[in-house]
C-alpha positions in Angstrom: 6.7 26.9 17.1 10.2 27.9 15.9 12.0 25.0 17.7 9.8 22.4 16.0 10.3 24.0 12.6 14.0 24.0 13.0 14.0 20.4 14.1 11.7 19.3 11.2 13.9 21.1 8.7 17.0 19.5 10.0 15.5 16.0 10.2 14.0 16.3 6.7 17.5 17.0 5.3 19.0 14.2 7.5 21.5 16.5 9.1 22.8 15.7 12.6 22.9 18.4 15.3 26.7 18.4 15.1 26.7 18.9 11.3 24.0 21.6 11.6 26.0 23.4 14.2 29.1 23.4 12.0 27.2 24.8 9.1 25.9 27.7 11.3 29.2 28.2 13.1 27.6 27.6 16.5 27.6 24.8 19.1 25.5 21.6 19.2 24.2 22.7 22.6 22.8 25.9 21.0 21.0 23.8 18.4 19.6 21.6 21.1 18.3 24.6 23.0 16.7 26.1 19.9 14.9 22.8 19.1 13.6 22.5 22.6 12.4 26.1 22.5 14.7 27.0 25.5 16.4 29.7 23.4 15.9 31.4 20.0 18.6 32.0 17.3 19.7 35.5 16.6 18.4 37.2 13.4 21.7 36.5 11.6 21.4 32.8 12.4 17.7 32.8 11.2 18.9 34.2 7.9 21.5 31.5 7.6 19.0 28.8 8.4 16.5 30.2 5.8 19.3 30.3 3.1 20.5 26.8 4.0 17.0 25.3 3.6 15.9 27.6 0.7 13.0 29.0 2.7 12.0 32.5 3.9 12.6 33.9 7.4 8.8 34.5 7.3 8.2 30.7 7.3 10.4 30.3 10.4 8.6 33.1 12.2 5.2 31.6 11.1 4.3 34.7 9.1 2.3 34.3 5.9 0.7 37.0 3.7 -3.0 37.0 4.2 -4.5 36.8 0.7 -7.6 34.7 0.1 -7.0 34.9 -3.6 -4.3 32.3 -3.3 -6.9 29.7 -2.1 -8.9 30.5 -5.2 -5.9 30.0 -7.4 -5.1 26.7 -5.7 -8.7 25.5 -6.2 -8.4 26.3 -10.0 -5.1 24.3 -10.1 -6.8 21.4 -8.5 -9.7 21.4 -10.9 -7.4 21.4 -13.9 -5.2 18.7 -12.4 -8.2 16.4 -12.0 -9.3 17.1 -15.6 -5.7 16.9 -17.0 -6.1 20.3 -18.6 -3.4 22.9 -19.2 -5.2 26.2 -18.9 -3.1 28.3 -16.4 -0.1 30.2 -17.5 3.1 28.9 -15.9 4.2 32.6 -15.2 1.1 32.8 -12.9 2.3 29.8 -11.0 5.7 31.5 -10.5 4.0 34.7 -9.3 1.9 33.0 -6.7 4.6 30.7 -5.4 7.0 33.6 -5.1 4.4 35.7 -3.3 3.6 32.7 -1.0 6.9 30.9 -0.5 5.7 29.1 2.7 2.4 27.8 1.3 2.9 24.0 1.3 -0.4 23.1 -0.5 0.3 25.7 -3.2 3.7 24.2 -4.0 2.4 20.6 -4.0 -0.5 21.4 -6.4 1.8 23.6 -8.6 4.3 20.8 -9.0 1.5 18.3 -10.0 0.0 20.8 -12.5 3.4 21.5 -14.0 3.7 17.7 -14.7 0.5 18.1 -16.8 2.0 21.1 -18.5 5.0 19.1 -19.5 2.9 16.3 -21.0 1.0 18.9 -23.0 4.0 21.0 -24.2 7.0 18.7 -23.7 9.0 21.6 -22.2 11.9 20.6 -20.0 11.6 23.8 -18.0 8.2 22.7 -16.7 9.7 19.6 -15.2 12.6 21.5 -13.7 10.2 23.9 -12.1 8.0 21.0 -10.8 11.1 19.5 -9.3 12.0 22.7 -7.6 8.5 23.1 -6.1 8.2 19.6 -4.9 11.5 19.7 -3.2 10.4 23.0 -1.6 7.2 21.2 -0.5 9.4 18.5 1.1 11.2 21.2 3.2 7.9 22.7 4.2 6.2 19.4 5.0 5.2 18.7 8.6 3.0 15.9 10.0 0.0 18.2 10.0 0.1 18.2 6.2 -0.3 14.4 5.9 -4.0 15.0 5.1 -2.8 16.7 1.9 0.0 14.3 1.0 2.6 12.3 2.9 6.3 13.0 2.9 6.9 9.6 1.2 4.5 10.5 -1.7 6.5 13.7 -2.2 9.7 11.7 -2.4 8.0 9.4 -4.9 7.1 12.3 -7.1 10.7 13.5 -7.1 11.7 10.0 -8.4 9.0 10.1 -11.0 10.2 13.4 -12.3 13.8 12.1 -12.5 12.5 9.2 -14.6 10.6 11.5 -16.9 13.9 13.4 -17.4 15.7 10.0 -18.1 18.0 10.7 -15.1 17.9 7.1 -13.9 21.1 7.3 -11.9 19.8 10.3 -9.9 16.5 8.5 -9.4 18.2 5.4 -8.0 20.4 7.4 -5.7 17.4 9.4 -4.5 15.5 6.3 -3.6 18.4 4.8 -1.7 19.4 8.1 0.0 15.9 8.9 1.2 14.8 5.3 1.9 11.7 5.9 -0.2 9.3 3.0 0.4 6.7 1.7 -2.2 9.3 2.5 -4.8 10.2 -1.1 -5.9 8.6 -0.7 -9.4 10.5 2.6 -9.9 13.7 1.1 -8.7 13.3 -1.8 -11.1 12.8 0.7 -14.0 16.0 2.5 -12.9 18.1 -0.7 -12.8 16.7 -1.8 -16.2 17.5 1.6 -17.8 21.0 1.6 -16.2 21.7 -1.9 -17.6 21.6 -3.6 -14.2 19.5 -6.4 -15.5 20.1 -8.9 -12.7 19.0 -6.4 -10.1 16.0 -5.4 -12.2 14.9 -9.0 -12.8 15.3 -9.8 -9.1 13.2 -6.7 -8.0 10.6 -7.3 -10.7 10.2 -11.0 -9.7 9.7 -10.0 -6.0 7.1 -7.4 -7.1 5.3 -10.0 -9.2 5.2 -12.5 -6.5 3.9 -10.0 -3.9 1.4 -8.5 -6.3 0.1 -11.9 -7.4 -0.3 -13.0 -3.7 -2.4 -9.9 -3.2 -4.6 -10.7 -6.2 -5.2 -14.2 -4.9 -5.9 -13.1 -1.3 -8.4 -10.5 -2.6 -10.1 -13.2 -4.7 -10.4 -15.4 -1.6 -12.0 -12.5 0.3 -14.4 -11.9 -2.5 -15.3 -15.6 -2.7 -15.8 -15.8 1.1 -18.1 -12.8 1.0 -20.1 -14.3 -1.9 -20.5 -17.5 0.1 -21.6 -15.6 3.2 -24.3 -13.8 1.1 -25.4 -17.1 -0.4 -24.2 -16.2 -3.9 -22.7 -19.7 -4.2 -22.6 -19.9 -8.0 -20.6 -16.7 -8.2 -18.3 -17.8 -5.4 -17.7 -21.1 -7.2 -16.7 -19.3 -10.4 -14.4 -17.0 -8.5 -12.6 -19.8 -6.8 -12.2 -21.8 -10.0 -10.7 -18.8 -11.7 -8.3 -18.3 -8.7 -7.2 -22.0 -8.8 -6.6 -21.7 -12.6 -4.6 -18.5 -12.0 -2.4 -20.3 -9.4 -1.9 -23.2 -11.7 -0.7 -20.8 -14.4 1.9 -19.4 -12.0 3.0 -22.9 -10.9 3.9 -23.6 -14.6 6.5 -20.8 -14.3 8.1 -22.3 -11.2 11.6 -22.4 -12.8 11.4 -18.8 -13.6 10.6 -17.8 -10.1 13.3 -20.1 -8.7 10.8 -22.2 -6.7 9.5 -19.4 -4.4 6.0 -20.8 -4.5 5.2 -21.8 -0.9 2.7 -19.0 -0.4 0.9 -20.0 -3.6 0.7 -23.7 -2.7 -0.8 -22.7 0.7 -3.3 -20.3 -1.0 -4.3 -23.1 -3.5 -5.1 -25.4 -0.6 -7.3 -22.6 0.9 -9.0 -22.2 -2.5 -9.7 -25.9 -2.7 -11.3 -25.9 0.8 -13.5 -23.1 -0.3 -14.3 -24.9 -3.5 -15.5 -27.9 -1.5 -17.8 -25.7 0.4 -19.2 -23.8 -2.6 -19.7 -27.1 -4.5 -22.2 -28.2 -1.9 -25.0 -26.3 -3.6 -23.8 -27.1 -7.2 -23.6 -30.9 -7.0 -26.6 -33.2 -7.4 -27.0 -34.6 -3.9 -26.1 -33.6 -0.4 -25.0 -37.2 0.1 -22.2 -36.5 -2.4 -21.5 -33.2 -0.6 -20.7 -34.9 2.7 -18.4 -37.3 0.9 -16.5 -34.4 -0.6 -16.3 -32.4 2.6 -16.0 -35.0 5.2 -13.8 -38.2 5.1 -14.9 -40.8 7.5 -13.7 -44.4 8.0 -13.3 -47.1 10.6 -9.9 -48.0 11.9 -9.6 -50.9 14.3 -13.2 -50.5 15.3 -12.9 -46.7 16.0 -14.7 -44.4 13.7 -13.0 -41.1 12.7 -13.8 -38.0 10.6 -11.3 -35.9 8.8 -12.9 -32.6 7.8 -12.0 -29.5 5.8 -13.9 -26.9 7.9 -11.4 -25.0 10.0 -8.1 -26.9 10.3 -8.0 -29.3 7.3 -5.8 -31.7 9.2 -8.1 -32.1 12.2 -9.4 -35.6 12.8 -12.2 -36.4 15.3 -12.4 -39.9 16.9 -15.6 -41.2 18.3 -17.5 -44.4 19.1 -20.8 -42.8 18.0 -22.6 -43.3 14.8 -22.1 -41.2 11.7 -24.9 -38.8 12.7 -23.3 -38.0 16.0 -19.9 -37.8 14.4 -21.4 -35.2 12.0 -22.8 -33.2 14.9 -19.3 -33.1 16.3 -18.0 -31.7 13.0 -20.7 -29.0 13.1 -19.8 -28.2 16.7 -16.1 -27.8 15.7 -17.1 -25.4 12.8 -19.5 -23.3 14.9 -17.0 -20.5 15.3 -17.0 -19.8 11.6 -20.5 -18.8 10.5 -20.3 -19.7 6.9 -19.1 -23.3 7.6 -21.5 -23.7 10.4 -24.6 -22.7 8.3 -23.6 -24.9 5.4 -23.1 -27.9 7.6 -26.4 -27.4 9.4 -28.2 -27.4 6.0 -26.5 -30.6 5.1 -27.3 -32.2 8.4 -31.0 -31.3 8.0 -31.1 -32.8 4.6 -29.3 -36.0 5.5 -30.8 -36.8 8.9 -33.9 -34.6 9.1 -35.1 -32.8 12.1 -33.3 -30.1 14.1 -29.7 -30.2 15.1 -30.6 -30.0 18.8 -33.1 -32.9 18.8 
């Protein structure tokens, strides 16, 4: 409806109702009524709104030329975008975008295609036109278009075009003004190109730490899945690689100013998984229980410290080692992978069924 369109246009430009009213020479109350669909602006106000946001009055009134050929044209653009081919004349793009000024999808795909055209021909006008269309798409964007692309992705494309044009100051200002998220790498590039080396290094270091943590966590997920599917050898290799990777990062501790707590924690997790995966790669299961379960006698009370679940958990018992081990299995029963491995060890060490 008209009210929602006016509201979305105003919010996209980050204009308050008071500022909007001043630009249109009307009252804030009038703007509020328009946006709540309690009243409609006069035709002269509609024209002013259209000029202010660089759109057509047709868009505000939800009128679009019915022409199925535009969908065929968009489909062609999509095909060439996917194959990175420059086969459609830029004048044809201008023609269709002029004929359909309110078609969000057309403007998004046209901007993407013009980026390819620039790479092929190195013509600055193609980037300028892409920038014009992507900013037009930002104005046209509403939540229903998130299935095509999100508003933040459109903002990111604007920043990327500025970087391609070597307009690093504009790119940095745009990121900050529009609060563009997922733009840390682009912001680091801007700062580096502008000579803000301290800011660039700080941002790059944070990105590196976050990205590295993601890599390690994904490796742990892969290793756990491999263990669950009984691919123990592959899990063992994956965990060993992850630990080596963490060790290589720790060697650069001075460079990252000691921000390594997450990595130290992740390494501990890796080492626990390594203990589990080593069960089927060592010679005897007797050795396996010694690796995975520490047990001793203190003042006549037997205790077990185990690495399944909470690595700091200690069980105290007056029972023999077999019963103590049963308690460890019971504690691990909520985590299938640990439980199954422990049951296998129990059967090999003590024979018989766990419930006997």
